[in-house]
N, C-alpha and C positions, 0 to 999 in steps of 0.2 A: 321220665324219659325225655319228653320234649323240653323240660326245664333246663337240663344240662346242655342240650343241643343249642337252644336259643340263647341262653344267657352267658354261655362260655364262648360264643362265636360272634364277635362284633360285625363281621362281614355279613352273616346271616341276618342279624338285626337290621343292618342297613338295607339289605334286599327286601325284607319284610316291610319296612317303613316305606320303601319306594313302591312296593306293590299296593299298599293301602292307598297311596296317592293316585296311582293309576286307576284303581277301582272307583275311587271317588270321582275321578274325571271322566272315565269312559264307561263305568258300570262293570259288573262281574261277567255277565253273559257274553259281552262283546269282545272279551280278551281271551285268547288262547295262550298256551305256554310259549309259542313262538313270538307272539306279540309282546309278552311280558319280558322275555329275555332280550329281545331287540330294543325295547323301550328303555330298559335298565342298562343296556350296554354290556351285558354279560352273555356268555355262551349258554346254550341249552344244557351242555354238560355240567356247567357250574350250577345251574338252577336245579337240575335233577340230582345233583350231589346232595342237596338239602331236602328235596321233596320227591315223592314217587309219582305224583299226579296232581292235577288241579284240585281234586277233592282233598288230597293230603295237604296241599298248600293251604286251602281254606281252613281245614281243621287246625293247622299249626298257627294260622293267623288268629283264630279264636283263642287258642291257648296263650299266644303271645299277648293278646289284648288283655286277657284275664290276669296274667302275671304282671303287666304294667300297672293295672288297676290295684293289684295287691301291694305293689311297691308304694303307690300313692297312699293307700289306706294305712300302711305301716308307718308312714310319716305322721299320720293324724292320731291313730289309736295308741295312746301312751297312758301311763299311770298318772301323768300330770294333769290330764283333762278329765272332767266329770262326764257322765253318760250323756247328758243333754248337749254339752259342748261338742262331744264327738259327733253326735247326730247332726248338729247344726253345720259343722265343718264338712261332713260327708255330703249333706244336702247341697252345699255350695258346689262341691265337686261334681255331683250329679247334674246340677244346672249347667255347669260349664260343658260337660260331656254332651248334653242334649242340644247345646248350641251348635255342635258339630254333627248332629245326627242327620243321617241321610235316609229318608223313608224308602227311596228307590232300591238301595242296597239291601235293606231288610226284605223288601218284596222279592227280589231276585233270589236271595238266600232261601226264603221260605218256599219259593216255587221250584227252583232247580236243584237245591241242595238241602231238601227238607230233613233227611235223617241227621245230617251233620248239625244243622241249625237247631233241631229239637234236642239233640244231645247236649249242645252247648247251653241251651236255655234251662234244661233240667239241672245241669251243674251249677249254673249261675244262681238259679232260684234256691237250690240247696245251700249254696254258699251264703246268700243273703239271709236265709232263715237262721243259719248258724250264727252269723254276726249280730243279727237283731236279738236273738235269744241271749247272747252274751251281754249285749248292751242293756237289756232289760234287767238281767241279774245284777249287773254292775250298778245300775240306777237304784234298784231296790236296796242294795247294800249301802248306798250313799244317802238314802233317805229322800231321794228325788223322785222315785217312782213308788207307787202304792205297793204294799207288801202282799195284798190279796190277789195279785195278778196271776192268771193262768199263763205262764210264759210261753208254752208251746202254742196255745190258741192265739194269743196276741201276735206272736211272730208270724204264724201262718196267715192270719188276716192281713198283716202288713205286706207280705209277699203277694198274696192274692190281689190286693188293691193296686200294688205296683204293676202287676201284669195287666190288670184291667185298664189302668191308665195308659198303657202302651197300645191297647187294642182299639184301633180306629173304628171297628165295627160297632162298638158300644159307646162311642164318643157321645157325650151329652149334647154338645153343640159344635158346629164347625168353627165357631168363633173362640172356642176354648182350647188353648194349647196344652201340650203335655206339661210344660213348666207350671202353668196355672193349676192343673190337676194335682201335680206333685206337691206344690206348695200347700194347698188345702189339705191334702192327704197327710202330709207331714205334720202340719199344725194340729189337726184333729187327733193324730196318733199321740203327740206329746201331751195334749190337754187331757186326753182320755185316761192316760196311765200315770200322770204326775201327781205328786202331793202338792199342797199349797206352796211349799218351798221350791219345788220343781217348776211350777207355773210362774212363780215370781222370777226365777232365774231366766226362764224362757222369754218372758216379757222384756226383760232387760236386754237380751241379745237380739230380739226380733228386729228392732230398728237398725241394728248393725248389719243384719243379713240383708234387709231391704236395700240399704245403702250399697252393700257389696254388689248386689245384682244390678243396680243402676250403673255402677262403675264398669261392669262387664259389658253392658249394652253400649256404653260410650266408647269402648275400645275401638 
């Protein structure tokens, strides 16, 4: 339903992108629909043509964000790349996304729009579980992952660890960032499930990933 509305209407895409910038600048709670329409230079009638309410707007923003992420992933996940290479490239994308992460927006979403936020998180976690399961099965077929892996269990642990890495309440140390946690979690995941051939490939690519992250920091 939302996919057709969002991706077949460039004007709505522009409006959503503008709203995201406003939320990052002013926060979600501080902006009502009048503020949004005025700041974007559109009428309230135009805004309400696309969304029924602020809650509906936030839900569509979540859906739009997921669809943009799916487009990015589709550019990576191809038959030309092996399972480890796919995970390496996806991890770089996650690192880039986290560089734009705004904890205040997450706080406001969890506090004021919890049902919408929780629904989004469940969908996202289910999606990640599905993708990791497919990646494990691909890696096993390629001889890069061990054949004795319990696919559902390992994928479930990966999702759980990713959620825990986001949770500041159980942060190991204030000096440890999400990026550092994710990097260790990612490497432990690869090493735990890989065959000797898979580990050798990962070691070859590890230095390139580190260099890529350095370049991102220097932008």
